[in-house]
C-alpha positions in Angstrom: -61.9 -87.8 274.5 -59.7 -84.8 275.5 -60.4 -82.1 277.8 -59.9 -78.4 277.4 -60.4 -75.9 280.3 -61.2 -72.5 279.5 -60.8 -69.6 281.9 -63.7 -67.1 282.0 -61.9 -63.6 282.7 -65.2 -62.1 284.0 -66.3 -65.1 287.0 -62.6 -66.6 287.4 -63.9 -70.0 287.0 -63.0 -72.8 284.5 -65.3 -74.1 282.2 -64.3 -77.8 281.2 -65.4 -78.4 277.3 -65.4 -82.0 276.5 -63.9 -82.5 272.7 -63.9 -85.5 270.7 -61.0 -86.6 268.8 -63.0 -88.2 266.0 -61.7 -86.3 263.0 -65.0 -86.4 260.9 -67.9 -84.7 262.8 -71.6 -85.1 261.4 -73.5 -82.0 261.6 -76.0 -82.9 264.0 -72.9 -83.7 266.3 -71.4 -80.3 265.7 -74.9 -78.7 266.6 -74.9 -80.8 269.6 -71.5 -80.2 270.7 -72.2 -76.1 270.1 -75.2 -76.4 272.3 -73.1 -78.0 275.2 -70.4 -75.3 275.2 -73.2 -72.6 275.0 -74.8 -74.1 278.0 -71.6 -74.3 279.9 -71.0 -70.7 279.0 -74.4 -69.9 280.2 -74.3 -71.6 283.7 -71.1 -69.2 283.9 -72.6 -66.2 282.9 -75.8 -66.5 284.8 -74.3 -67.3 288.0 -75.1 -64.2 289.8 -75.2 -62.0 286.4 -77.5 -61.9 283.4 -76.6 -62.0 279.8 -77.1 -58.3 279.7 -73.9 -57.9 282.1 -71.8 -59.7 279.4 -68.6 -57.5 279.1 -67.8 -55.7 275.8 -64.2 -57.9 276.2 -65.9 -61.2 276.3 -68.0 -60.4 273.3 -64.9 -58.7 271.3 -63.2 -62.1 272.2 -66.0 -64.4 270.7 -66.1 -62.0 267.5 -62.2 -62.2 267.1 -62.0 -65.9 267.4 -64.8 -66.8 264.9 -63.9 -67.9 261.4 -64.3 -64.8 258.7 -65.6 -66.1 255.5 -64.0 -64.3 252.3 -67.2 -63.7 250.2 -67.4 -63.9 246.6 -64.5 -66.4 246.2 -66.6 -69.2 244.8 -67.9 -66.8 242.1 -64.5 -65.7 240.6 -64.3 -65.3 237.0 -62.9 -68.6 235.5 -59.3 -67.4 234.7 -58.2 -70.4 232.5 -59.6 -72.2 229.4 -57.7 -75.3 229.1 -58.5 -79.0 228.2 -58.2 -80.2 232.0 -61.1 -78.3 232.9 -63.3 -80.8 230.9 -62.9 -83.1 233.7 -64.4 -83.2 237.2 -62.9 -80.1 239.1 -61.1 -80.7 242.2 -63.2 -79.1 245.0 -61.5 -77.0 247.4 -62.1 -74.9 250.6 -59.4 -72.3 251.4 -57.8 -71.4 254.8 -55.8 -68.8 256.1 -54.4 -67.1 259.3 -53.7 -63.5 259.6 -52.4 -61.0 262.6 -53.8 -57.8 263.1 -50.5 -56.7 264.5 -48.8 -57.8 261.2 -51.3 -56.8 258.2 -54.8 -55.5 258.1 -57.7 -57.9 257.1 -58.2 -56.4 253.7 -54.7 -57.4 252.8 -55.3 -60.9 254.1 -58.5 -61.0 252.2 -56.9 -59.7 249.0 -54.3 -62.3 249.5 -57.0 -65.1 249.7 -58.6 -64.0 246.5 -55.3 -64.3 244.8 -55.0 -67.9 246.5 -58.5 -68.3 245.0 -57.4 -67.7 241.4 -54.1 -69.4 241.8 -56.4 -72.4 242.7 -58.8 -72.1 239.6 -55.9 -71.5 237.3 -54.7 -75.1 238.7 -58.0 -76.7 238.1 -59.9 -76.6 241.2 -63.5 -75.1 242.1 -63.4 -72.9 245.2 -66.2 -73.3 247.4 -65.4 -71.2 250.1 -62.6 -69.3 251.9 -62.2 -68.7 255.8 -59.9 -66.5 257.7 -58.7 -67.1 261.2 -57.4 -63.9 263.3 -54.3 -65.4 265.7 -51.2 -63.8 266.8 -49.2 -66.4 264.8 -50.1 -69.7 263.4 -50.5 -72.9 265.7 -47.6 -75.0 265.7 -49.7 -78.2 265.5 -52.3 -77.6 263.2 -51.9 -74.1 261.9 -55.3 -73.2 262.6 -55.7 -74.4 266.2 -57.2 -77.6 267.3 -60.9 -76.1 267.9 -60.8 -74.5 264.7 -59.5 -77.6 262.9 -62.3 -79.5 264.0 -64.8 -76.6 262.8 -63.0 -76.4 259.4 -63.6 -80.4 259.3 -67.2 -79.6 259.6 -67.2 -77.1 256.9 -65.5 -79.3 254.3 -67.9 -82.3 255.1 -71.2 -80.1 254.6 -69.5 -78.7 251.2 -68.2 -82.0 250.4 -64.9 -80.6 249.6 -61.8 -82.7 248.3 -59.0 -80.6 249.2 -58.1 -77.9 251.4 -55.6 -75.2 250.4 -53.8 -73.1 253.2 -52.6 -69.6 252.2 -49.3 -69.9 253.7 -46.4 -72.6 253.7 -47.0 -75.3 256.0 -44.6 -77.6 258.1 -44.7 -81.1 257.2 -46.2 -81.5 260.9 -48.8 -79.0 260.5 -50.0 -80.6 257.0 -50.0 -84.1 258.6 -52.0 -82.9 261.5 -54.6 -81.2 259.6 -55.1 -84.0 257.2 -55.8 -86.3 260.4 -58.4 -84.0 261.6 -60.0 -83.0 258.2 -59.5 -86.5 256.6 -59.0 -84.8 253.3 -56.0 -83.7 251.1 -54.3 -80.6 252.6 -51.8 -78.4 250.4 -50.1 -75.2 250.8 -49.7 -72.0 248.6 -46.2 -73.1 247.4 -47.6 -76.7 246.2 -50.6 -74.9 244.2 -47.9 -72.6 242.3 -45.7 -75.5 241.7 -48.8 -77.4 240.2 -49.4 -74.3 237.9 -46.0 -74.3 236.6 -46.0 -78.1 235.9 -49.2 -77.7 233.7 -47.7 -74.7 231.8 -44.1 -75.2 231.1 -43.5 -76.4 227.6 -39.9 -76.1 226.8 -37.5 -78.9 227.7 -35.6 -76.5 230.0 -38.7 -75.2 231.6 -39.9 -79.0 232.4 -36.5 -79.5 234.1 -36.6 -76.6 236.0 -40.1 -77.2 237.4 -39.1 -80.9 238.0 -36.3 -79.7 240.0 -38.4 -77.2 242.1 -40.9 -79.8 242.7 -38.7 -82.4 244.1 -36.9 -79.8 246.4 -40.2 -79.0 247.6 -41.1 -82.6 248.1 -38.0 -84.0 249.8 -38.7 -82.7 253.4 -42.2 -83.7 253.1 -42.0 -87.2 252.7 -44.2 -89.4 254.8 -43.5 -93.0 254.4 -44.1 -94.3 257.8 -46.1 -97.0 259.3 -46.6 -100.0 257.0 -43.9 -98.8 254.6 -41.3 -99.5 257.1 -41.5 -103.1 256.3 -38.4 -103.0 254.4 -36.5 -102.5 257.5 -36.1 -105.8 259.0 -34.9 -107.2 262.5 -36.0 -108.9 265.6 -38.9 -110.4 265.9 -40.6 -108.9 263.0 -37.9 -110.4 260.8 -38.5 -113.8 262.3 -42.2 -113.3 261.1 -41.5 -112.2 257.7 -38.4 -114.3 256.5 -36.8 -115.7 259.3 -32.7 -116.5 259.7 -30.9 -114.6 257.1 -33.4 -111.9 256.6 -32.3 -109.8 259.6 -30.3 -106.7 259.0 -30.3 -103.0 258.8 -31.8 -102.7 255.5 -33.4 -99.6 254.3 -36.7 -97.8 255.3 -39.0 -96.9 252.6 -38.7 -93.2 253.2 -34.8 -93.5 253.2 -35.4 -95.1 249.5 -37.4 -92.5 248.3 -35.1 -89.8 249.7 -32.2 -91.3 248.0 -34.4 -91.5 244.7 -35.4 -87.8 244.8 -31.6 -86.8 245.7 -30.3 -88.9 242.5 -33.1 -87.3 240.3 -32.3 -83.9 241.6 -28.3 -83.9 240.5 -29.4 -85.6 237.3 -31.6 -82.5 236.6 -29.0 -80.0 237.8 -26.5 -81.8 235.6 -29.2 -81.3 232.4 -30.1 -77.7 233.2 -26.0 -77.1 233.3 -25.9 -79.0 230.1 -28.3 -76.5 228.5 -26.5 -73.2 229.4 -24.2 -73.5 226.4 -27.2 -73.3 224.0 -28.6 -70.5 226.1 -25.4 -68.6 226.0 -24.9 -69.1 222.1 -28.4 -67.2 221.7 -27.6 -64.4 224.0 -24.1 -64.2 222.7 -25.4 -63.7 219.0 -27.4 -60.7 220.2 -24.3 -59.4 222.1 -22.1 -60.0 219.0 -24.2 -57.9 217.0 -24.7 -55.3 219.8 -28.4 -55.7 219.6 -30.2 -54.0 222.7 -32.5 -55.8 224.8 -35.5 -54.8 227.0 -36.4 -57.2 229.6 -40.4 -57.2 230.3 -41.2 -58.2 234.0 -44.1 -57.9 236.2 -46.6 -59.7 238.3 -48.2 -62.7 236.8 -51.3 -62.1 234.7 -50.4 -58.2 234.5 -50.5 -58.1 230.8 -46.7 -58.6 229.9 -47.2 -60.8 226.8 -50.1 -58.6 225.6 -48.0 -55.5 225.7 -44.9 -57.2 224.0 -47.1 -58.2 221.3 -48.4 -54.7 220.9 -44.7 -53.3 220.7 -43.5 -55.8 218.4 -46.4 -57.2 216.3 -45.5 -60.6 217.4 -48.3 -63.4 218.1 -46.8 -64.6 221.4 -49.3 -66.7 223.9 -51.9 -64.4 225.4 -54.5 -66.0 228.1 -56.1 -64.4 231.1 -54.6 -67.0 233.3 -51.8 -66.7 236.2 -48.3 -68.0 234.9 -49.2 -68.2 231.0 -46.0 -67.7 230.3 -43.0 -69.6 231.7 -40.5 -70.1 229.0 -38.5 -66.9 228.0 -39.7 -65.5 224.5 -37.5 -63.0 222.6 -39.4 -60.6 220.0 -37.7 -58.7 217.4 -38.5 -54.8 217.4 -37.5 -51.8 215.3 -37.0 -48.0 216.4 -38.7 -45.3 214.0 -35.1 -45.0 212.4 -35.0 -48.6 211.4 -32.7 -49.9 214.3 -33.1 -53.4 215.6 -33.6 -54.4 219.2 -35.3 -57.2 221.3 -37.8 -57.8 223.9 -37.3 -60.5 226.4 -40.8 -61.5 227.9 -39.9 -63.1 231.3 -41.9 -65.3 233.8 -44.3 -63.5 236.1 -43.7 -63.0 239.8 -46.3 -63.3 242.6 -46.2 -62.4 246.2 -44.3 -65.1 248.3 -43.0 -66.7 245.2 -41.6 -70.1 246.3 -37.7 -69.9 246.8 -37.6 -73.5 245.1 -38.7 -71.5 241.9 -36.5 -68.6 242.2 -33.4 -71.3 242.4 -34.7 -73.2 239.7 -35.5 -70.2 237.2 -32.3 -68.5 238.0 -31.2 -69.2 234.4 -34.6 -67.5 232.7 -34.2 -64.8 235.4 -30.4 -64.1 234.2 -32.0 -62.3 231.0 -32.9 -59.6 233.2 -29.5 -59.2 234.4 -27.9 -58.5 231.0 -30.8 -56.3 229.5 -29.9 -52.8 228.7 -33.4 -51.6 230.0 -36.2 -53.1 232.2 -40.0 -52.8 231.8 -41.8 -53.2 234.6 -45.4 -54.0 233.8 -48.2 -53.6 236.3 -51.8 -54.3 236.4 -53.4 -50.8 236.8 -56.8 -52.6 237.3 -55.7 -54.4 240.5 -56.9 -53.4 244.0 -53.4 -53.0 245.2 -50.9 -52.7 242.4 -48.0 -51.2 244.7 -48.2 -54.4 246.8 -47.4 -56.2 243.2 -44.4 -53.6 242.6 -43.0 -54.3 245.8 -43.2 -58.1 245.3 -41.5 -58.0 242.0 -38.8 -55.5 243.3 -38.1 -57.9 245.9 -37.3 -60.6 243.5 -35.3 -58.2 241.3 -33.1 -57.4 244.2 -31.8 -61.2 243.8 -30.9 -60.7 240.2 -27.3 -59.8 239.9 -26.8 -56.5 238.1 -30.7 -55.7 237.9 -30.2 -52.8 240.3 -28.0 -50.8 238.0 -30.1 -51.3 234.8 -32.7 -48.2 233.6 -36.2 -49.0 234.6 -39.5 -48.0 233.4 -42.9 -48.6 235.2 -45.8 -49.3 233.3 -49.3 -49.3 234.3 -51.4 -51.7 232.0 -55.0 -52.1 231.7 -56.1 -48.7 232.3 -59.0 -49.1 230.1 -60.4 -50.9 233.0 -60.3 -48.4 235.5 -62.2 -44.9 236.1 -60.6 -41.8 235.7 -60.6 -41.6 239.6 -58.0 -44.3 239.8 -56.0 -43.0 236.8 -55.4 -39.6 238.7 -54.6 -41.5 241.6 -52.0 -43.4 239.9 -50.4 -40.4 238.3 -50.2 -38.6 241.4 -48.7 -41.2 243.5 -46.1 -42.4 240.5 -45.8 -39.5 238.2 -43.0 -40.9 236.3 -44.8 -44.2 235.3 -46.7 -44.6 231.8 -50.4 -45.6 231.8 -51.4 -47.5 228.8 -53.8 -50.3 227.5 -52.6 -53.3 225.5 -55.9 -53.9 224.4 -56.8 -50.4 223.0 -53.5 -49.2 222.6 -53.6 -46.1 224.4 -50.5 -44.6 225.4 -48.5 -47.2 223.6 -46.7 -44.4 221.4 -45.4 -42.6 224.5 -44.0 -45.5 226.0 -42.3 -46.7 222.9 -40.7 -43.1 222.4 -39.4 -43.3 226.0 -38.1 -46.8 225.4 -36.2 -46.1 222.4 -34.6 -42.9 224.0 -33.2 -44.9 226.6 -31.5 -47.6 224.1 -27.8 -47.7 224.2 -26.0 -45.5 221.5 -23.2 -47.0 219.8 -20.0 -45.3 220.8 -17.9 -45.0 217.4 -19.0 -41.9 215.1 -18.4 -42.8 211.4 -18.2 -40.2 208.4 -17.3 -42.0 205.2 -18.4 -42.5 201.7 -19.1 -46.2 200.8 -19.5 -47.6 197.1 -22.9 -48.1 195.8 -22.0 -51.8 195.8 -21.8 -51.7 199.6 -25.7 -51.5 199.9 -25.8 -54.5 202.4 -23.4 -52.8 204.8 -25.3 -49.7 204.7 -28.4 -51.8 205.3 -26.6 -53.5 208.4 -25.7 -50.0 210.0 -29.5 -48.9 209.8 -30.2 -52.1 211.7 -27.2 -52.0 214.1 -26.4 -48.4 214.4 -27.8 -45.0 214.7 -28.0 -43.3 211.5 -27.5 -39.5 211.7 -27.5 -38.2 208.2 -27.3 -40.1 204.5 -26.7 -38.4 201.1 -26.2 -40.0 197.9 -23.3 -38.7 195.8 -21.9 -39.3 192.3 -18.9 -41.4 194.0 -21.2 -43.3 196.4 -23.2 -43.0 199.6 -22.1 -40.6 202.2 -23.3 -41.6 205.6 -22.8 -40.4 208.9 -23.8 -42.7 211.6 -22.9 -44.2 215.1 -21.7 -47.7 215.1 -19.8 -50.5 217.1 -16.1 -51.4 216.5 -17.3 -54.4 214.5 -19.2 -52.3 212.0 -16.7 -49.4 212.1 -13.7 -51.7 210.9 -15.6 -52.8 208.0 -16.8 -49.3 207.1 -13.2 -48.3 207.0 -12.3 -51.5 204.8 -15.0 -50.6 202.4 -14.9 -46.7 202.2 -13.9 -44.8 198.9 -10.7 -43.2 199.4 
């Protein structure tokens, strides 16, 4: 049993509350304990004063300290239709802490709803979500000892399997919360890593995800208790194997760490060996001076859908978070036949784990070498500008991305009202409002993209023989054709091309 002293600010008396350390609390015990605590409070409040004299400060404190349930979380629309949903879904309860000095309750609630969508994408059934107002998370149990026991009662009533915390937990916080609630506890980073692991398809993507998972797991190994039996010495060794068995040995957690470090080093070498193949593909585009347009944005903002609309390709489109993890390059043509490429990248999210940013550096390199960056924003999101800030924070860490021309596009405007559309236009007049589903606004967006494509810097004015039709076709694809006339002696062409094409034109031109 533990004694907790609570000072009543109105009576200057101490109320001693007895709390059991038993982590699993039946409903009847919770109700009895609540009655005892209320009875203790009643004695203090009625010692010379009636309940009607209860100060507003005390009422405000009670209201501030109670859990706030985020309504509608368990009724969110299913955001992923994949095979693993055929098995029994993991039943989860969400928990978070917010401080009024740092953020508003609305933003904290929106973060919890995003966590609910992440949990559903990972294959879980969200039962409930609670928010606790605190100046800062408790260093021991994140929520505080009392709220941790209250959460244990909620988990027991709902028969939940897992608690997901809307924050990054320290290993000690996770263990303490698990000891109280007797269920598995994971944090926001673990959920995102799990989603990435499910959606990665390419060899490089799988290696990057495994690397991020191992780096996340390394400082969070438990391995205490009976697993220390690998280390023998003193009386313990005498009981186990006797003479000859004593020695420093290696503890189980040390072995786990050594295995993980070895695997991390191997994965880093594998990813480094994949770089030449990636550079070859990127180098071929540079060799032909093919302009590239990097498509970035928040996860599930519609990047793949918009890329399909602009290029006519059939890239995977799914109403799920992080449906695209592997970089996809799609070919497109301007109105005058010039070829360029769209590079669809992995989506971002608020508080993207640092392990993922580090592991996906090779993928994000495509953004840093692009000619144009298209920033796709979900226009139907309640707070799209928070998504913009989250993406910009990641782009700041990509070398070279700050100097690249950028176009902001609000997608999914077919799902919003005219009032929201007018508000978006007023707050960001330079942005384009489009709908990948209906095609609204795509013509203006395509025209803006083509106007920003780099123009080759060599001007040619030559007559090519009719036998050089393949060269003329390549000039149309790789350069910017200004004028073409068909004469008796050949094809008179005026265009802007690169140095390589200009040299070929000089060699084949009619004297």
